[in-house]
C-alpha positions in Angstrom: 98.3 64.2 155.3 100.7 61.7 155.7 104.1 62.2 156.6 107.4 60.7 155.9 108.1 59.2 159.2 104.4 57.7 159.2 104.7 56.4 155.7 107.9 55.2 156.5 106.9 53.0 159.6 103.4 51.7 157.9 106.0 50.3 155.1 108.5 48.9 157.6 105.1 47.0 159.0 104.0 46.0 156.1 107.4 44.4 155.0 108.5 43.4 158.9 104.6 42.5 160.8 106.1 44.7 163.8 108.3 47.2 164.6 110.7 47.8 167.0 111.2 51.3 168.6 114.1 51.8 171.2 113.8 54.2 173.7 117.1 56.2 175.0 116.3 58.7 178.1 118.3 61.4 177.0 118.9 62.2 180.9 120.4 58.9 181.7 122.3 58.3 178.8 125.7 59.6 178.0 126.2 60.7 174.4 128.7 58.6 173.1 126.8 55.4 174.1 123.4 57.0 173.0 125.2 57.5 169.7 126.3 54.1 170.1 123.1 51.8 171.2 121.2 53.7 167.9 123.7 52.9 165.5 124.3 48.9 167.1 119.6 49.1 167.2 119.8 49.3 164.1 121.8 47.3 162.3 120.0 44.7 164.2 116.2 46.0 162.7 115.0 48.6 165.0 112.5 50.9 162.9 112.9 54.2 164.9 114.4 55.7 168.1 112.8 57.1 170.7 114.5 60.1 172.5 113.0 61.2 175.9 111.3 60.1 179.0 109.1 60.8 182.2 111.1 63.7 183.1 112.8 65.3 180.4 113.5 68.5 182.0 116.9 69.3 180.3 116.1 70.3 177.3 119.4 71.1 175.7 121.0 68.1 177.1 118.2 66.4 175.1 118.7 68.0 171.8 122.2 67.7 172.1 121.5 63.5 172.5 118.9 63.8 169.5 121.4 66.1 167.2 124.1 63.2 168.2 122.4 60.5 167.0 121.2 62.3 164.0 124.5 62.1 162.6 125.0 58.0 162.5 121.4 56.9 161.7 119.1 56.6 159.1 115.7 55.4 160.7 113.7 58.3 162.0 114.1 59.6 165.8 111.0 59.9 167.5 110.2 62.8 170.2 108.8 60.8 173.4 108.3 63.7 175.1 107.9 63.2 179.2 106.0 67.5 179.2 106.7 70.7 176.4 110.7 71.0 178.0 110.6 67.1 175.7 109.8 69.2 172.7 113.2 69.8 170.7 114.9 70.5 167.3 116.7 68.2 164.8 114.4 64.7 165.6 112.3 64.0 162.9 109.3 63.2 164.7 107.6 63.5 167.8 104.7 61.4 170.0 102.1 64.1 170.3 100.8 61.6 173.4 97.1 62.2 175.1 97.2 60.2 178.8 93.9 59.0 177.8 92.9 57.9 181.7 94.0 61.1 183.4 91.6 63.3 185.1 93.7 66.0 184.9 93.3 67.9 181.3 96.8 69.1 181.2 98.0 65.1 180.1 95.0 65.0 178.0 95.0 68.1 175.5 96.5 71.5 177.5 100.3 70.0 177.2 99.5 69.0 173.6 98.4 72.9 172.6 101.7 74.2 174.8 104.0 72.2 172.9 102.1 72.6 169.1 104.4 76.0 168.3 107.2 74.7 169.3 106.6 71.4 166.9 105.5 73.6 163.9 108.6 75.8 164.7 111.0 72.6 164.4 109.7 70.9 161.6 108.6 68.3 163.7 106.4 64.9 162.3 103.3 64.9 164.7 102.3 60.8 165.4 99.1 61.6 167.4 99.0 58.6 169.8 96.7 57.5 172.8 98.6 56.4 176.4 97.3 54.8 178.7 99.0 54.2 181.9 97.6 50.8 183.4 98.6 48.8 186.2 98.4 49.1 190.1 101.1 51.6 189.7 100.3 53.9 193.0 101.7 50.8 194.7 104.7 51.4 192.9 107.4 53.6 193.2 109.8 55.3 190.0 108.9 57.7 187.5 105.5 56.2 186.6 104.1 56.5 189.9 104.8 59.9 189.7 103.4 60.2 186.5 100.1 58.6 187.6 100.0 60.6 190.8 100.3 64.5 188.9 98.1 62.9 185.7 95.6 61.5 188.5 95.9 58.3 186.2 92.3 56.5 186.6 92.9 53.5 188.7 92.0 49.9 186.4 89.8 49.3 189.6 87.2 51.9 189.3 
């Protein structure tokens, strides 16, 4: 069954021929600046707000950001969890992601299985998403390198 958010996004895509999602990292952004950013990007045509990030370890902080943003916008808020800790209430949907080029089954199906009860409990619309990390990520620093190492991402040279 197709949910409200998916139907909205398909309708937006038909009208605009492209979609703009803006990612707000709840660990970096302050609540007030997150709220203002969400309102500003909605005004210029963003189709949805993604909230999450690659580490998202503070569920309380993330839940506060989602709740604060929700008050000021009409477009959907979609969770972009880096792990099970990124599943919080009050969002409209969640990217139910599988890291397809991982050798670690946790990032392909196990994290989703662990998060599914919370997705159901919070009434989040799951949006199935295939996720690929592409590039020479093991040579670079930052959260992508950490993700690639933890997930045992398969290098494109293989």
